[in-house]
LUMNU-409637 format. One record per residue (C-alpha): x, y, z. Coordinates in nm, 4 decimals. Layout:
// residues N
px,py,pz
X,Y,Z
...
***
This chain:
// residues 284
px,py,pz
0.0010,0.0004,0.0018
0.1413,0.3428,-0.0980
0.1999,0.6187,0.1588
-0.0674,0.8255,-0.0204
-0.3259,0.5470,0.0049
-0.2348,0.4936,0.3720
-0.2896,0.8617,0.4468
-0.6276,0.8538,0.2694
-0.7377,0.5545,0.4771
-0.6260,0.7045,0.8088
-0.8984,0.8884,0.9996
-0.8784,1.2663,1.0040
-0.8050,1.3977,1.3503
-0.9901,1.6952,1.4982
-0.9611,1.8669,1.8300
-1.3385,1.8427,1.8827
-1.6440,1.7201,1.6912
-2.0022,1.8261,1.7564
-2.2837,1.5961,1.6333
-2.6526,1.6502,1.6950
-3.0009,1.5353,1.5903
-2.9165,1.1835,1.4693
-3.2576,1.0550,1.5864
-3.1547,0.6913,1.6304
-3.4718,0.4884,1.6599
-3.6434,0.6691,1.3763
-3.6596,0.5441,1.0201
-3.5301,0.8661,0.8587
-3.2015,0.8566,1.0605
-2.9067,0.8198,0.8222
-2.7124,0.5980,1.0595
-2.4990,0.4404,0.7850
-2.3724,0.7856,0.6875
-2.2777,0.8607,1.0460
-2.0974,0.5288,1.0850
-1.8961,0.6121,0.7753
-1.8234,0.9594,0.9101
-1.7054,0.8260,1.2494
-1.4880,0.5680,1.0701
-1.3050,0.8464,0.8872
-1.3074,1.1170,1.1552
-1.1785,1.1112,1.5113
-1.1364,1.3775,1.7793
-0.9969,1.4370,2.1219
-1.3500,1.5259,2.2337
-1.6889,1.4431,2.0802
-1.9926,1.6369,2.1895
-2.3299,1.4698,2.1203
-2.5465,1.7770,2.1165
-2.8915,1.6251,2.1796
-3.1536,1.4165,2.0043
-2.9059,1.1414,1.9357
-3.1678,0.8849,2.0380
-3.5293,0.9590,1.9413
-3.7269,0.8612,2.2486
-4.0475,1.0090,2.1053
-4.0399,0.7719,1.8068
-3.9349,0.4714,2.0099
-4.2356,0.5221,2.2389
-4.4684,0.5019,1.9388
-4.2991,0.2022,1.7704
-3.9684,0.0212,1.8152
-3.7240,0.0665,1.5333
-3.3576,-0.0197,1.5961
-3.1813,-0.1796,1.2992
-2.8152,-0.2918,1.3092
-2.6943,0.0387,1.1624
-2.8277,0.2255,1.4649
-2.6524,-0.0170,1.6964
-2.3348,0.0344,1.4871
-2.3404,0.4078,1.5653
-2.3547,0.3345,1.9381
-2.0762,0.0755,1.9174
-1.8592,0.3082,1.7085
-1.8918,0.5865,1.9687
-1.8221,0.3498,2.2566
-1.5152,0.2152,2.0714
-1.3804,0.5697,2.0370
-1.4418,0.6270,2.4073
-1.2375,0.3183,2.4889
-0.9578,0.4517,2.2696
-0.9390,0.7678,2.4836
-1.1875,1.0063,2.3198
-1.3801,1.2127,2.5722
-1.7498,1.1889,2.4786
-2.0028,1.4255,2.6331
-2.3769,1.3606,2.5702
-2.5814,1.6820,2.6031
-2.9457,1.5758,2.6200
-3.2138,1.7226,2.3914
-3.5934,1.7110,2.3877
-3.6247,1.3819,2.2016
-3.3842,1.2169,2.4479
-3.4929,1.4267,2.7496
-3.5114,1.1091,2.9597
-3.1342,1.1406,2.9959
-3.1601,1.4748,3.1773
-3.2261,1.2790,3.4929
-2.8785,1.1246,3.4625
-2.6631,1.4393,3.4522
-2.3029,1.3602,3.5538
-2.3541,0.9848,3.5125
-2.1044,0.7901,3.2994
-2.2227,0.5235,3.0565
-1.9363,0.3261,2.9052
-1.7117,0.6320,2.9028
-1.9881,0.8708,2.7898
-2.0817,1.1421,3.0374
-2.4313,1.2932,3.0362
-2.4952,1.6677,3.0794
-2.7675,1.9248,3.0228
-2.5245,2.1868,2.9005
-2.1485,2.2385,2.9182
-1.8852,2.5004,2.8290
-1.6294,2.4052,2.5683
-1.2920,2.5857,2.5743
-1.1420,2.6060,2.2250
-0.7756,2.5887,2.1391
-0.7538,2.9677,2.1234
-0.9016,3.0093,2.4718
-1.2484,3.1134,2.3571
-1.5365,2.9600,2.5525
-1.8563,2.8270,2.3952
-2.1812,2.7287,2.5641
-2.2865,2.3867,2.4335
-2.6551,2.2906,2.4647
-2.9190,2.1344,2.2446
-3.1349,2.4446,2.2176
-3.4855,2.3115,2.2785
-3.4890,2.5233,2.5955
-3.5505,2.8210,2.3681
-3.8265,2.6621,2.1616
-4.1500,2.7819,2.3228
-4.3594,2.5295,2.1241
-4.1709,2.2362,2.2796
-4.2307,2.3601,2.6308
-4.5679,2.5393,2.6268
-4.7724,2.3662,2.3558
-4.6595,2.0061,2.3743
-4.9330,1.8655,2.1448
-4.8286,2.1131,1.8731
-4.4702,1.9959,1.9047
-4.5870,1.6376,1.8468
-4.8021,1.7532,1.5502
-4.4977,1.9227,1.4044
-4.3067,1.6013,1.4485
-4.5638,1.4154,1.2369
-4.5486,1.6873,0.9723
-4.1719,1.6530,0.9671
-4.2118,1.2796,0.9065
-4.4286,1.3582,0.6027
-4.1636,1.5942,0.4659
-3.9017,1.3210,0.5048
-4.1161,1.0776,0.3040
-4.1257,1.3386,0.0247
-3.7475,1.3604,0.0635
-3.7102,0.9872,-0.0029
-3.9268,1.0061,-0.3173
-3.7443,1.3099,-0.4529
-3.4018,1.1561,-0.3697
-3.4948,0.8333,-0.5471
-3.5859,1.0159,-0.8679
-3.2790,1.2389,-0.8509
-3.0577,0.9347,-0.8032
-3.2160,0.7696,-1.1079
-3.1113,1.0702,-1.3181
-2.7663,1.0921,-1.1670
-2.8404,1.4120,-0.9743
-2.6822,1.4842,-0.6329
-2.8658,1.4570,-0.3014
-3.1039,1.7423,-0.2254
-3.3274,1.7840,0.0792
-3.6855,1.8899,0.0107
-3.7623,1.9459,0.3781
-3.4536,2.1690,0.4295
-3.5482,2.3719,0.1235
-3.9034,2.4144,0.2385
-3.8062,2.4990,0.5955
-3.5770,2.7892,0.5068
-3.8127,2.9325,0.2404
-4.1369,2.9373,0.4336
-4.1647,3.2827,0.5867
-4.2689,3.1658,0.9334
-3.9953,2.9011,0.9430
-3.7307,3.1631,0.8508
-3.8693,3.3915,1.1202
-3.8586,3.1107,1.3764
-3.4975,3.0198,1.2918
-3.3881,3.3833,1.3214
-3.5644,3.4289,1.6544
-3.4202,3.1018,1.7868
-3.0672,3.1969,1.6877
-3.0943,3.5324,1.8625
-3.2329,3.3775,2.1829
-2.9595,3.1154,2.1993
-2.6867,3.3749,2.1266
-2.8276,3.5921,2.4030
-2.8044,3.3002,2.6465
-2.4349,3.2695,2.5566
-2.3883,3.6387,2.6342
-2.5620,3.5985,2.9725
-2.3441,3.3032,3.0527
-2.0304,3.5072,2.9887
-1.9114,3.2884,2.6979
-1.7889,3.3927,2.3510
-2.0399,3.1906,2.1643
-2.2879,2.9027,2.1577
-2.2930,2.5636,1.9884
-2.6334,2.3936,1.9500
-2.8577,2.1721,1.7386
-3.2358,2.1230,1.7521
-3.3496,2.3114,1.4389
-3.1626,2.0918,1.1889
-2.9988,2.3966,1.0253
-2.6202,2.3874,1.0172
-2.4624,2.7296,1.0163
-2.1693,2.9338,1.1471
-2.2312,3.3056,1.1903
-2.1931,3.5977,1.4271
-2.4919,3.7512,1.6013
-2.4283,4.0832,1.7734
-2.0713,3.9893,1.8581
-2.1571,3.6336,1.9694
-2.0517,3.3305,1.7703
-2.3552,3.1161,1.6828
-2.2846,2.7659,1.5524
-2.5321,2.4906,1.4772
-2.4125,2.1366,1.3990
-2.7142,2.0487,1.1866
-2.8485,1.6922,1.1776
-2.8149,1.3360,1.0437
-3.1690,1.3064,0.9075
-3.1521,1.5554,0.6158
-2.8186,1.7297,0.5700
-2.5734,1.4891,0.7426
-2.3498,1.7593,0.8935
-2.1167,1.7964,1.1908
-1.9236,2.0828,1.3401
-1.5482,2.0408,1.3782
-1.2812,2.2405,1.5674
-0.9202,2.2087,1.4423
-0.6102,2.2462,1.6602
-0.5942,2.6204,1.5888
-0.9358,2.6841,1.7363
-1.1077,2.7326,1.3960
-1.4464,2.5734,1.3325
-1.5896,2.4228,1.0157
-1.9120,2.2544,0.9098
-1.8396,1.9115,0.7610
-2.0940,1.7793,0.5067
-2.1344,1.4012,0.4628
-2.4507,1.3858,0.2525
-2.2873,1.2049,-0.0409
-2.1024,0.9470,0.1623
-2.2742,0.6506,-0.0053
-2.3894,0.8030,-0.3292
-2.0293,0.8759,-0.4405
-1.7974,0.6141,-0.2912
-1.5344,0.6764,-0.5570
-1.4935,1.0367,-0.4440
-1.4109,0.9866,-0.0796
-1.1403,1.2477,-0.0981
-1.3977,1.5177,-0.1881
-1.6706,1.4398,0.0648
-1.5317,1.6811,0.3217
-1.6727,2.0276,0.2459
-1.5661,2.2692,0.5218
-1.7310,2.6053,0.5791
-1.5005,2.8597,0.7448
-1.5923,3.0374,1.0707
-1.6220,3.4133,1.0124
-1.2937,3.5967,1.0721
-1.3975,3.7758,1.3988
-1.4532,3.4373,1.5615
-1.1821,3.2250,1.4042
-0.8594,3.2023,1.5975
-0.6310,3.2690,1.3020
-0.8657,3.4875,1.1023
-0.7636,3.2947,0.7902
-1.0184,3.1664,0.5448
-1.0466,2.7885,0.5621
-0.9532,2.5886,0.2604
-1.1703,2.3171,0.1161
-1.0360,1.9682,0.1650
***
C-alpha cells in the first residue's frame, strides 16, 4: 500500500467534533452515513449535542436496525480509545436529563457544558430546545410538528430516489421548504438570537447547539452562533481544528459517491472575527 493510500485511509483527526440530531430509533435517521463519518473522523472530544436517540419515536413504535446499533458501538469504541465523549441531552432524548453527571461506558451525560477552544475562547454547548416555546408550552403542537416533519421526510425519499435515477446529487426537500417558508425563517432567526443571548448571559464567547436541523456558522451581535445540523436531512457535523477554527463538515454524499471519498469533506469557514487565526479555511 502506498503512503498516499495509507494517508487517505487514516481517520482525520480533529480537536473536537459536535454531532446532533441523529434521531436513532427513527426510520429517517441516516445511521450508515454517520458510521462512515465516524470511521473516517476522530477527535480528542466528541460532543453529542442532543436528540441522538429519538425517544419520542421509540415510544410510538420500536425501530432499531443494526446500523443504529453500529453508531452506538462506534462511539463506545472511540471512548475506549481515549476520546472524551459528552452527551448533552435534547428534547427527544430528555429522559437522559435525569442522569446528569452519570457515565455510561465512558460517555458522560450533561444538560449543558462549556467548551474551551484551542484559542481560549469559551462556547456554551446545549441542544437548544430550551428556547423553543412550542416544545415547552404547547406540547401537542410539538408532536403535531413531528408528524409533519415525518411527512416531509417521506417526500425527501421520493425526490431523492428520482434524483438518483437521473444521476443528480442529493437534495433535501424538507430543508429547502423550511428555510423558504416565511414563518420558518422567522422562527430560525428568533431562535438563533435567543440562543446567542443566552451565551452572552453566561459570559461565553459563543454558543454551539442543534435542535433546528440547520447547520450554520455566523456571528450575532458579537456572539458566535454555531449549529451542527443533523443526520436526518443534511448529514453535517461541526469540527474544531487544533488552531481553534471551526468548520461545518458535510457528509450527505457518503454513499452516493464512494469513488470520491477524498472530496466528501466540504468545510465552511468560521467568520474571521470568531476564528482564531482569522484565515479563510480551505476546502479539503
